[in-house]
DRENLONU-66029 format. One record per residue (C-alpha): x negated, z, y; residue in one letter. Coordinates in steps of 0.1 Angstrom, whole numbers, padded with zeros to 4 digits, always signed. Layout:
N
XZYA/...
***
This chain:
241
+0002+0000+0000M/-0016-0011+0033F/-0024+0020+0054R/-0017+0025+0090G/+0013+0022+0109N/+0018-0017+0109C/+0051-0028+0107R/+0063-0063+0104W/+0074-0064+0140L/+0040-0053+0153K/+0025-0079+0136M/+0025-0106+0165S/+0011-0079+0188C/-0017-0072+0166C/-0023-0111+0164A/-0024-0109+0200A/-0049-0084+0202V/-0070-0103+0178L/-0075-0135+0198I/-0087-0110+0228L/-0104-0082+0214A/-0113-0097+0182G/-0129-0125+0197S/-0149-0105+0219A/-0159-0085+0188A/-0171-0110+0169I/-0190-0128+0199A/-0209-0094+0198Q/-0217-0095+0158A/-0231-0128+0161G/-0202-0144+0144G/-0197-0127+0113K/-0161-0138+0108I/-0152-0172+0104P/-0129-0190+0126S/-0102-0199+0095E/-0106-0159+0089V/-0094-0148+0122I/-0065-0180+0126N/-0051-0166+0093Q/-0049-0133+0104A/-0031-0145+0138A/-0009-0164+0117T/+0002-0143+0090Y/-0005-0109+0103G/-0031-0099+0073T/-0058-0122+0059V/-0076-0115+0021P/-0115-0116+0028V/-0147-0109+0013L/-0168-0085+0029V/-0205-0087+0024S/-0226-0052+0032L/-0254-0048+0049N/-0278-0033+0028M/-0310-0042+0006P/-0301-0056-0030W/-0314-0069-0060Q/-0300-0088-0091M/-0299-0056-0119E/-0316-0079-0142S/-0349-0074-0120R/-0343-0034-0120L/-0351-0006-0144S/-0323+0011-0156A/-0329+0041-0132E/-0333+0014-0103E/-0299+0000-0110A/-0278+0033-0110R/-0293+0041-0079G/-0283+0007-0062Q/-0250+0009-0076R/-0247+0046-0061E/-0260+0030-0027A/-0232+0004-0028I/-0204+0030-0032A/-0216+0050-0006S/-0218+0021+0020I/-0184+0009+0008Q/-0169+0044+0013N/-0185+0046+0044D/-0172+0014+0056L/-0136+0028+0045L/-0139+0056+0067N/-0148+0033+0094E/-0113+0012+0086L/-0088+0048+0084E/-0060+0041+0107G/-0068+0002+0103R/-0046-0018+0088T/-0061-0028+0056Y/-0059-0025+0016K/-0085-0027-0010V/-0085-0057-0032M/-0117-0053-0056R/-0147-0031-0050R/-0179-0042-0069Y/-0206-0021-0084D/-0230-0047-0087R/-0230-0066-0056V/-0227-0051-0020P/-0191-0064-0013G/-0157-0057-0014M/-0126-0077-0015A/-0100-0065+0013L/-0068-0077+0028E/-0072-0066+0066V/-0051-0068+0094G/-0061-0077+0129A/-0072-0043+0138D/-0089-0039+0107G/-0109-0073+0111L/-0120-0064+0143A/-0134-0033+0131E/-0152-0052+0104L/-0164-0075+0133A/-0182-0043+0148R/-0195-0024+0120S/-0231-0022+0113T/-0226-0020+0078K/-0209-0054+0077V/-0231-0084+0072K/-0205-0111+0074N/-0168-0118+0063V/-0155-0149+0041L/-0120-0157+0034L/-0110-0148+0001D/-0099-0177-0020R/-0096-0162-0052S/-0059-0149-0044R/-0042-0181-0055G/-0037-0197-0019E/-0025-0234-0019V/-0054-0255-0028R/-0065-0284-0005A/-0071-0314-0017P/-0109-0310-0034A/-0127-0322-0063E/-0155-0299-0065K/-0153-0296-0100V/-0148-0328-0121P/-0115-0327-0143W/-0141-0333-0176Q/-0153-0299-0167L/-0119-0284-0171F/-0111-0301-0202K/-0145-0294-0223R/-0141-0257-0210A/-0103-0258-0224A/-0121-0270-0254S/-0149-0256-0259D/-0142-0219-0241G/-0171-0224-0219T/-0189-0245-0201V/-0227-0250-0184L/-0226-0260-0149V/-0247-0260-0118L/-0230-0252-0087A/-0242-0261-0053G/-0240-0235-0027L/-0229-0241+0011R/-0260-0229+0031T/-0281-0251+0054P/-0312-0262+0034W/-0345-0282+0040Q/-0373-0289+0019R/-0398-0260+0018E/-0429-0278+0030D/-0406-0287+0061L/-0404-0252+0070L/-0426-0226+0085S/-0430-0193+0065E/-0406-0175+0087N/-0378-0203+0084L/-0388-0204+0044K/-0381-0167+0045A/-0349-0168+0061L/-0337-0201+0041Q/-0343-0181+0008R/-0323-0148+0023K/-0297-0173+0027A/-0295-0188-0004I/-0292-0151-0020L/-0266-0142-0001N/-0246-0172-0011A/-0254-0164-0046Q/-0241-0129-0042S/-0211-0142-0025Y/-0202-0166-0054V/-0212-0137-0083L/-0187-0116-0062A/-0159-0142-0063E/-0166-0143-0099L/-0163-0107-0109N/-0135-0104-0136G/-0138-0138-0146T/-0157-0152-0177Q/-0191-0165-0166F/-0228-0156-0173K/-0259-0163-0152V/-0284-0184-0164M/-0307-0193-0138R/-0306-0182-0100L/-0328-0204-0079Y/-0350-0188-0048R/-0358-0224-0031T/-0325-0245-0035I/-0289-0235-0029P/-0280-0234-0061G/-0271-0211-0094V/-0266-0223-0130A/-0237-0206-0151L/-0220-0203-0184R/-0184-0201-0169V/-0146-0204-0188G/-0115-0218-0173L/-0110-0190-0149D/-0143-0189-0133A/-0143-0229-0132L/-0109-0224-0107E/-0125-0198-0085I/-0157-0221-0082L/-0133-0249-0074E/-0117-0228-0042K/-0147-0211-0033S/-0159-0216+0003P/-0195-0211-0007A/-0197-0239-0034V/-0202-0273-0022T/-0200-0288-0055N/-0202-0283-0094V/-0219-0304-0118V/-0228-0301-0155P/-0263-0287-0163D/-0276-0308-0192R/-0312-0296-0194A/-0321-0264-0188A/-0351-0261-0170S/-0374-0237-0155A/-0365-0213-0126S/-0374-0231-0093R/
***
């Protein structure tokens, strides 16, 4: 149930506040929140979002058992801190992730403005895993859906939506920033896939992509994901780049 006193009659007022106060908060936050998220909140009163949390993070496969436990505790702690900041705002927790620093929320205009201001939030994306009407797209070839339906799972390479150039054209600083952007996009996709049938086969450091074994439910998420540009069959397993 939504927290706060927001009633249906007040939704349009909240939307108007979002356009003014929310836009100022977003500008101050360096554009954490895309315009499509703001527009949906203004139109419908609330919007489903994926919130990436501002904290150090590594894949658990690279950590010891003790380090993985510590990282999960840190994720839970920053989630709780952010929820405390949202107290009194219009929001609903949809999913809490324990292995990646993120949460899925449904928020109103006031909650979205609070996310824009929070230092605990790295960025916010529209959560497209909630079954919205799908725009015409062919990110995932129909043959992959057919193969997954027949075999149960399928190996795929998912391209990620992040600016990219060959590393030999970049300075060391830009190279580090690009690798960080790739890691952030990978973490978003893995957060979206939480609860579906999938397995990470390879994470690339220098190109915007991830190799996965996925079932039908995960393919549906990949097709709708704002962080994914396209999905192709993974033919030959190669060494991580």
